[in-house]
C-alpha positions as CSV (number, residue, x, y, z in Angstrom):
1,X,7.7,28.0,-38.3
2,X,10.2,30.3,-39.1
3,X,11.1,32.8,-36.6
4,X,12.4,35.9,-37.8
5,X,13.8,39.8,-35.6
6,X,12.9,43.2,-36.8
7,X,15.9,44.7,-34.5
8,X,14.5,48.0,-34.1
9,X,10.9,47.7,-34.4
10,X,7.9,48.1,-32.0
11,X,6.7,51.4,-29.8
12,X,9.7,51.4,-28.2
13,X,11.7,50.6,-31.1
14,X,14.0,48.3,-29.2
15,X,13.0,45.1,-31.3
16,X,10.4,42.4,-32.0
17,X,10.4,38.9,-32.8
18,X,7.9,37.1,-35.4
19,X,6.6,33.7,-36.2
20,X,5.8,33.0,-39.9
21,X,3.6,29.6,-40.1
22,X,3.2,28.7,-44.0
23,X,-0.3,27.8,-45.0
24,X,0.5,24.1,-46.1
25,X,-3.0,24.2,-48.2
26,X,-2.0,27.2,-50.1
27,X,1.7,28.0,-50.6
28,X,0.8,31.4,-51.4
29,X,-0.2,32.3,-48.1
30,X,0.9,31.8,-44.3
31,X,0.0,33.9,-41.1
32,X,2.7,36.6,-39.3
33,X,2.5,36.2,-35.6
34,X,4.2,38.9,-33.2
35,X,5.3,36.6,-30.7
36,X,7.3,39.4,-28.3
37,X,8.0,43.4,-28.6
38,X,10.2,44.9,-26.3
39,X,9.0,47.3,-23.9
40,X,12.6,48.8,-23.4
41,X,15.8,49.0,-23.8
42,X,16.9,47.5,-20.6
43,X,14.5,44.3,-21.1
44,X,15.2,43.6,-25.2
45,X,17.9,46.0,-26.9
46,X,17.7,45.2,-30.6
47,X,17.8,41.7,-31.0
48,X,19.0,40.5,-34.8
49,X,20.0,37.4,-34.3
50,X,17.9,33.9,-33.4
51,X,17.8,30.3,-32.7
52,X,15.4,27.5,-31.2
53,X,16.4,25.8,-28.0
54,X,15.6,22.0,-28.2
55,X,13.3,22.4,-25.4
56,X,11.0,25.2,-27.5
57,X,12.4,28.8,-26.5
58,X,13.8,31.1,-28.4
59,X,17.0,32.6,-27.9
60,X,18.0,35.9,-29.4
61,X,21.4,37.9,-29.6
62,X,21.1,41.5,-28.9
63,X,23.2,44.0,-30.9
64,X,21.9,46.9,-28.6
65,X,24.0,49.2,-26.4
66,X,25.7,48.7,-22.8
67,X,25.7,45.5,-21.8
68,X,24.7,42.2,-24.6
69,X,22.3,39.7,-23.5
70,X,21.4,36.4,-24.7
71,X,18.0,36.2,-24.4
72,X,15.3,33.5,-23.7
73,X,11.7,33.4,-25.3
74,X,9.4,31.2,-23.7
75,X,6.8,29.8,-25.8
76,X,4.4,32.2,-23.5
77,X,6.4,34.5,-24.7
78,X,8.2,35.9,-21.4
79,X,11.6,36.9,-21.7
80,X,14.7,35.9,-19.6
81,X,18.6,36.7,-19.7
82,X,20.0,33.7,-20.4
83,X,24.0,35.2,-21.1
84,X,25.9,38.0,-20.5
85,X,28.6,39.3,-22.4
86,X,31.1,39.7,-19.3
87,X,34.5,40.3,-21.6
88,X,33.4,43.7,-23.4
89,X,30.9,45.5,-24.9
90,X,30.5,43.6,-28.0
91,X,26.9,41.9,-29.4
92,X,26.3,37.9,-29.7
93,X,25.6,36.7,-33.2
94,X,25.3,33.4,-34.5
95,X,23.8,31.8,-31.9
96,X,23.2,27.7,-32.8
97,X,23.0,24.2,-31.4
98,X,25.3,21.0,-32.6
99,X,22.9,18.6,-34.7
100,X,22.8,16.5,-31.5
101,X,21.7,19.6,-29.8
102,X,23.7,19.3,-26.5
103,X,25.9,21.9,-27.1
104,X,24.7,25.7,-27.7
105,X,27.2,27.7,-29.7
106,X,27.1,31.5,-30.0
107,X,30.2,34.4,-31.1
108,X,31.0,37.6,-29.3
109,X,31.8,39.4,-32.6
110,X,34.7,42.0,-31.3
111,X,37.4,39.9,-30.8
112,X,35.9,37.2,-33.0
113,X,35.6,34.1,-30.1
114,X,33.5,31.5,-30.1
115,X,31.5,29.9,-26.6
116,X,30.2,26.4,-26.5
117,X,27.7,26.2,-23.6
118,X,26.5,23.0,-22.5
119,X,23.2,22.3,-20.8
120,X,20.6,19.8,-19.9
121,X,18.5,21.0,-22.9
122,X,16.3,18.0,-23.2
123,X,14.2,19.2,-20.0
124,X,12.9,22.8,-19.4
125,X,14.2,25.8,-17.6
126,X,13.4,24.6,-14.2
């Protein structure tokens, strides 16, 4: 699967997340599925960076207005707030996991800092 965002897509104009699944039998075809669409700014606000967590959820970095969040998306399409920028109104960017899957790195664009978040990523949110 390849995941991608349309940061201002959807009926509310606040963002969508899609998955592209290639067709292994025909390299010229595949399937695009809408994973989630923001219903309102206070739910998901212009997601423009995406990564997959070791336990299967997606993490989206918002590039909207007001407080910026890293938003989690479950395989069922449920959204949850994972992290908030408590420093300023700058966006999160470039979320990714270390090769061993133990550390999530995410940047706050201004002032240009990188946060390292450790967790028991091998188990689910519960």
